[in-house]
N, C-alpha and C positions, 0 to 999 in steps of 0.2 A: 454875618458869616461870609467870608470871601469864597469865591469859586475855587475849588480844588483843581490842581493840574495833575495830569498823569493818572493812570489806572490805579484803583484801590486794590491792595493785596495784603496778605499776611506774611510776615517773615517769621517762620518757625525756627527758633534758635536751636542749633544742634547741641547735644549733650554727649558726654563720654559714653561709650558702649559698656554693657555689662548688665548683670542681673540686679534685681533689687536685693534688699537685705534678706539674708537667710535663703538665698537661691530662689526667691520669688520671681514670677514673670517680670519682664521689663515693662512695667505699666506705662511709662511715659511714651513709649513708641506707639501707643494706641491713639495718640493725638492725630497722627496721620489718617487713621481710619475715620475719626470723627469729622475731620475736615474733608476727607475724600467723599464721604457719603453726601455731604452738602454740595460738593464740587466747588467749594469756596476757592478763589484764586490764592495760592500760597506757594512759597518756595522755602526750602530748607537751607539755612545759611548760618554762619558764625556771627558773633557780635561784630567782629572786625569788618564784615562784609556789608553791614547795615549802612544805608545812606540816610543820614539825619535829614529830617524835613517833615512837612505836614502830611506827606503821603504814607509815612511809616506807621505800621501797626505791628508791634513785636509781640510774639507769643512765646514765653518761656515755659516749656512743659514741666520743668522742675525748678525748685529754688536755685537761682544761679550763683555760681562761684565766679566772681569777676575780678579782673585786675583793675587798677585805678583807671587805666586808659579806657577799658571797656565800660566801666561805670560812667565815666565822663561822656562817652559816646551815647549811652542810653539817656543821660540827662539832656544832652543836646537834642535828641529825638523828641523828648517831652517838651522842652522849652520852645522848640520849633513848631509845636502843634501836633506832633505825632502821639501815638498811644502805645501803652504797654500793658500786657496781661501776664501775670505770673501765677503759676499753679503750684500748690503744695506748701506755700509759705514765701515770705519776701526774700529770703536768702540775702545776697549782697546788695539788694535794692531796698533794704529796710528803711534807711534814712529818707530816700526819695519817696517811698510809699507811705511814710508816716505811721508805720506799724512795725512790730517785731513779733517773733515767735514767743508765745507765753508758755505753751505746753504741747506735748505730742498727743495725738489722738489715734485710737485704733478703730473704733466704730462709734456711731451715735447718730442723732438726727439733727438736721439743720432746718431752721425756720426763717422765713423772710422778715425783713425789718422795714416794711413800708417804703421800699425804694423802687424807683421806676425801672431799675435793672432786674428786679425780681417780679415775675408774673403774679398778678393779684389772685389768679385762680389756683395757685399752688400753695399748699400748706407745708407740712413737714416732710422732708425727704431724707431717706437713710443715706449715710455716707460711710466710707471705709478709708481710714488712713488720713494723714495730714496733720495739721496743727491748729491750735487755738491762737488767735491774734490778740496782742495788746496794742491798742490804737491810741496814738497821741494827737494826730491831726488828720483825720480822714472820715469820710462818710461811711456809715455802717450799712451794708446791703443785706447781710444775713448773719444770724447767730447760731451757735450750737444750742441744742435744746436746753442745756442747763445754764445758758447765759453768755459764755464767752463768745467773742466775735469770730465768725467763720469767713466772711467775705467783706472787703472794704475797698473803697476807691478814693483817690485823692487827686486834686488838680495840682499840676506842676507846670508853671508857666502857662503856655497856651494848650498844653496837652493834659491827659489824665492817665493815671496808672491804677490798675485794679489788681488786687491780690486775692486769689481764691485759696483760702487756707486748707481746705480739704483736698485730699488726693483725688482729683476729679477722674483721672484715667483709671486708677484702681477701682474707684467707686463704680464707674460704668461697667467695667469688665467683670468685676466681682458679682454685680447684680445679674448681668446678662448670662454669664457662664457658670455662676455658682461656685461651690467648693468642689475639689476633687472627690469623687465618689469611691469609697473603699469599704463602707459599711452602711447599715441602715441609717437614715436620717432621724432627727429628733422630731417626734410628732407634735402637732398642736396640742396645747394643754386642754382644750375643750373637746378633744376626741374627734374633731371633724376631719383630720388629715392623718390617718394612721399609716404613715409611710414606712413604719418599722415592721413590715410583714415578711421580711426575709428575702426580698427580691431587690437587687441593686438596680436603680433607675435614675433618671435625671433629677426627679424631684426629691431624691435623698440629698442632693447637694444645694438646695435652695439657700441663698444667702440672706434673703429678706426674713423679717420676723413675723411669725404667725400671730403673735400677740400685739404687735404695734403697727404692722404695715397692711392690715386687712380692714375692710369695713363691710357692714351689712348692705346689700343692695337697697337703693332707695325705692320707696313705694311699696304697695301691697303686691304680694305674689299670689297667683291663683292657688287655691287650696289643693288642687289635684296635680300640681306640677311635679310632685315626687311620687307618682303612682307606684313605681317599682322599687325605689330606694327611699325609705322614709327616714329623715334625719330626726334626732331627738329634739332639735330646736332649730331656729333659723341659722343658716351657716354663712359666715362672712367669706368674702372673696378678696383676692388681690385686685382691687378695682382701679389702680392707677399704674401706668407704665413708668416707674420711677427712673429707670436709666434714661429713657427718652426725655423725661422732664429735665434731667441734669444736662443733657445735650442742648436742650432749648435755652436753658439759662446761659450757657456759654455763648450760644448764637446771639442772644439778646445783648450780652455784654459787648461782643465783638462788633455787632451792627451799630450799637449806640455810640461806642467810642469812635468808630470810623465816621459815622454821620456828623459828628461835631465839626469836622473840618470840611464838610460838604461832599464827602465821599459816599458812595453806595456800594457796599460789598455785594456783588452779584452772586446768586447761587442758583442751582438747578433744582427745581421742584421734583419731588419723588415720583410723580405720576404724570400721565398726559394732562394737558391743560383742562381744567374744569372738573377733574375727578378729585373729590375731597378726601377719599381714602379708597381702599380696595378690600374686597372680601375674597378669601380663598377657602374652598370647601374640599377637604380630603376624605377619602374612604379607606378604611383598612379591611382587607378581604379575609378576616379571620374565618376559618372553616372552608374557605374556597368553594362555596356553593353557588352554582349558576343562578338559582332562584334569589339568593341574597344580592348578587350583583345586579340582576334585572330590576330588583326593587329600587335600589338607589339610582340606577341609570334612568329608570322611568321618571323619577322625581326630578332629576337633573334636566331631562329632556322637556318635561312639562314646564319647568321654570325657565327654560331657555338659557341655561348656564353650562359652562364646562368645568369639570373638576379633575382632581388628581386621584387616580385609582392605585392605591398601594397594595401590591400583589405579594401575598405571603408565600414564602418558600415552605414546602417543596412543590406546590402546584395543585392542580385539580380542576381549574376552570376549563371549560370546553373551548376548542378553537373558535366556535361561533361567538361565544361571549367575548373572547379577546378581540375578534374582528369588530364586534359592535363597539367596544370601548374605543378602539382606534378610529373606527369609521365615523363616530359621532364627535370626534375632535377632543376627546379626553386624553389626559396624560397617563401613561402606564409607568408606575414607579415601583421601587422595591420596598417591601415591608420586611425588613431584615429580622430574622428570628434568631435571637441569642438567648431566648427564654426556655425553650423546650428541652434543651440539653442534648447530649450525645455528641458524636464526633463532628457533625455538620451543623448543629444548632446550639452552639455555646459561644461564649464571649471570646473573640480573637480575630486577628487580622485575616487569617486563612479562611475562616468561615465567611467573612464578609465578601472576600474576593470570589469564593466558590459560589455564593448565592447571587452575586451580581452577574457572573458568567452564566449561571442557570437562567436568570431572567432574560438575558439576551437571546439565549437559545430557545427558550420557551415561547417568546413573543416575536422573535425576528427583528427586534429593535437593537440597533447598534449603540445608540446613545441613551443610556439610562441617566436621566438628569437628577432625579430626586429619590430620597429615601426617608422613611420614618421607621424607627426601631419598634418591633413588637413589644407592647407594654412599656415603651419608652426605656428599654434596657440601656444601662450605661455603667461604665467603670472608668476610673481615672478622670482626667480633665480634658486633655486635647488629643489623646491617642486616637479616638474614633475619627476625628476630622482628618488626621494624617492617613488613616487607612482609606477613608473616602477619596482622598486625593489620588491614592494609588489605584483605586477601583474605578476612577473616572466619574465618580458621583459629584455633582456640582452644588447640590443643595441638601442639607439635612434638616429634618423637621422634628427632631426627637426631644427638644427642650420644651417641656410643658407639664401639665398636671395629670395625675392619675387618681386623685382623690377629690371628694366634694369640697374639702376645705382649702385646696390650693388652686381652684379654678381662677381664671382671670389672667393676670400678668405676673405670674410667680417669678419670671425671669426679667421683669421690668421693662419689656420692650414689645413693640408690635412692628418693628422695622427689620428688614434684612440687614445683616452685617457680616463682615469677615472676622471670625474669632481670632483672638490673640493666642499664640502658642507659647509654650514655656521655653522656647529656645533662647539662648543668651543674647541673640541679636534682636529679639522682639519681633520675630516674623509673624505676620498674619497668615492664617490658613487661606488657601485658595477656594475653600468650600464655604458657601454662604450658609448662615444659620437662619432659619425661618421659624420664629417662635410659634408654639401652639397655645391656644387660649382655653379650650375646653373640649371635652368629648361628650357627644350625645346629649344635647339639650333635652330636657324633660326626663332624662334617666339619671345622669350623674349630677345634674344641677338643674334648678328650675328653668323652664323655658324662658321665663321673663328675664333671666340673666343675660340674654342676648343683648338687651338694651345697654347694659353696663359695658359689654365687650365692644359693641358697635360704637358707643359714645366715646370710649377710650381711643379706638382707632381713628374716629373722626377728629377728635380734639388734637391728636398728635399726627394725623395724616399718614397713618400706617396701614398695616394689613390685619384684618380680623380673620385669623385662621381658625376655623371650626372643623372638628373631626366628627364624622358620623360613620357608624358601622352598618353595612348593608343588612346584616342579620337583624339589627334592631329596627331598621326601616321596614323590613318585611314583617316582623312579628309584633311590633309595639306601635299601635296607631298613634299614640301621643308623640313618639319620637318622629314618626313620619310627618305628623302635623307640624312639629317644631321646625323641621327642615323646610317644609313648604312656606311657613310663615317667615322664616329667616330669609329665604330667597325673595319673598314678596317685600319684606321690610328693606332689604338691601336695594331693590329696584326703586322703592319709594324715596330712598335717601340719595339716589343717583350714584350708587356705588357699583363699579364694574366688578364682575366675578372673573378672576383669572386663575389659571392653573399655576402650579409651582414652576413649571417650565417657562411660562410667560413671565412670571415674576423674575426668574433668574435671568432670562435673556434681556429683559428691560433694564434691570439693575446693572448688568455687566455693560450694556450699551451706554448707560448713563455715565459709568465710570470712565468712559473714553472721551468725555466732553470737557473742555477747558474754556473758562470764561474770563473776560476782562471788561470792565465798565469804566468809562471816562466821562466826567461831567462836561457838558457843553453849555452854551449860553441858554439854550431852550430846554435842555433835558439831559440825555445821555447818548453816548455811542457805545454799543455792546459788540465786542469782537468775540467770535466763537470759533473754536477749532474742535472738530469731532472726528474721531477715528473711524466711525461708521455712521450709518444712517440712524436717525432717531426722529420718527414722525410724531407730530403732536406734542413736542416738548414744550415745557413752560419755564421760561427764564425769568427769574425774580430779581427785582431791584428794590431794596428797602426804601420807602418814601413816606416817612411819618406824616409829613404835612400835606399830602395830596388828598384832595376831596374825593370821596367815592364816586361822585358824579362828574369828575373832571373829564374834559375831552382830551384824548391822547392820540396823537398821530404817530404812526410807525412806518418806516420804509425799510426794505421793499414791501410792496402792498400785499404780498402773499401771507404776511404775518399780521397778527392782530394784537392790540394792547388793551388792557383793562386794569382796574384797581381791585385787588383782592386782599384779604386778611389771612395770613399764614402764621401759626404759632403766636397769635395775638399781636402780630406786627403788620402794619400797613405796607403793601408792596404794589409796585407796578409790574404786571405780568405780561410778558411777550409770549404769545402762543405762536409757535412756528414749527415747520418741518425742517429738520437739520440734515442736510446731505453730508456725506463724508467730505472732509476738507474744511475750508474756512468760510465763514459767513459773517456779515456785518449788518447790524440793525441800528438805525437812527431813530431815537424816540424823542418826541417833542411834546411838551405840555402846552396845549393850545390856550 
């Protein structure tokens, strides 16, 4: 393999604006969000702006419609050693890709086909939209569950072209944001998730299947874990963040195709260097009793963590309790009530704005960063995010479970993301969505389920967001014990505990970092531009052949380099403080 010249980057090929079929959201615009979360270097261009050569990696977010000249340009990219990834079907690149569209797909599962591009730890993943492929001359990466090909890759000259038949963007968004909520959801057939109780909430819109996308937690669960809520039988949970898994498959394909020509696509790790994942503990102040607040604050203080205290309208906590929450470094957030009814506690934009203003007056805080809806109330699809934008709320925590049978990853993610809106231009909301995984371990789910949730967050390097209610911490010893053990377990695993405000500020700071990596004779030069300061950042360079014990030198010497595995891929990690402005790091394999 010859040494690549120039920095590695992705050319995201522009597509005509407009909605999807039937007025659906413009799914393909979510490609920007997926790349932005990794901070992968990319630019948005037309095919005519592409520069053929080994450095090119083209990503078509939808099946392309190409002129003869554009198709010839793409072929020159491939034969010159560049790479191409097409999502949703081959389109005008069918001949080059060695495959064609065989049939449309609406929903189904996809399974790996023993390819290095498909992680061995992943089994079947749910998908929404796209096509089945008929392959004449290509390697099969994955198949639809009933047999037809879903992902294929083919060598063309010195390059490779991968076709992802499923609609990857619709799949990720549909899992993460669910269906629009206008009526009760369909409950699980086993009776474990009775979401049809007459209250509209986020888990009425779950897009995953209760029958096919859940599993029973591994191992024996203690007999007393359901002291207050006895299930008729062991209850399965959504044990895998499937949307995150789809993101990682794309990352694996992009990294592998880029690496073939000696490039390393740099990306910015989600957390400070050395943190394998993060835990977030939130409290909902249902009842607004000082004794309940004191109970959970005492456990947080005992465990040495900070949490997010979601304060329920219309109030009732004493000024002393509010001072304690703020004085101990916890975050005061809104617990928006659209459940109780009445003029000021029903679903609607005006009620959210009223309650946000109330919390500012009640607490003296000008910036209310986070919100979680009482009982996870929800209607529509993107309306609430738009209202949060107007209210100045930067994070919403309302997508999660309310029943035993939808605990875990019902919205397929443990990562912060900017949701897609239904606007015709495919705009993302400026409000981050922070998924919720469970409520009150040992009450609504066995305490042992924590291992499933922490393991999922660890495997996918995300956030394990666990909710506890102060009233249960005060009145139910097993719930208090479950919180203490969760804090202890998180410390044992080396997981930092962050408030929602910390998560928000870190993620937004990350989004201001841009990376470029260029191969040198001895390693890499990494150029960084950061809009603000980001201390303890981890810059990742995919490096499949590097030995874990390899000696790596990095300059300037205030940075450090090591070998780490992220998403099952070997990387060289540069741990560095990033000041605002530009920085350059030279990495040498000794």
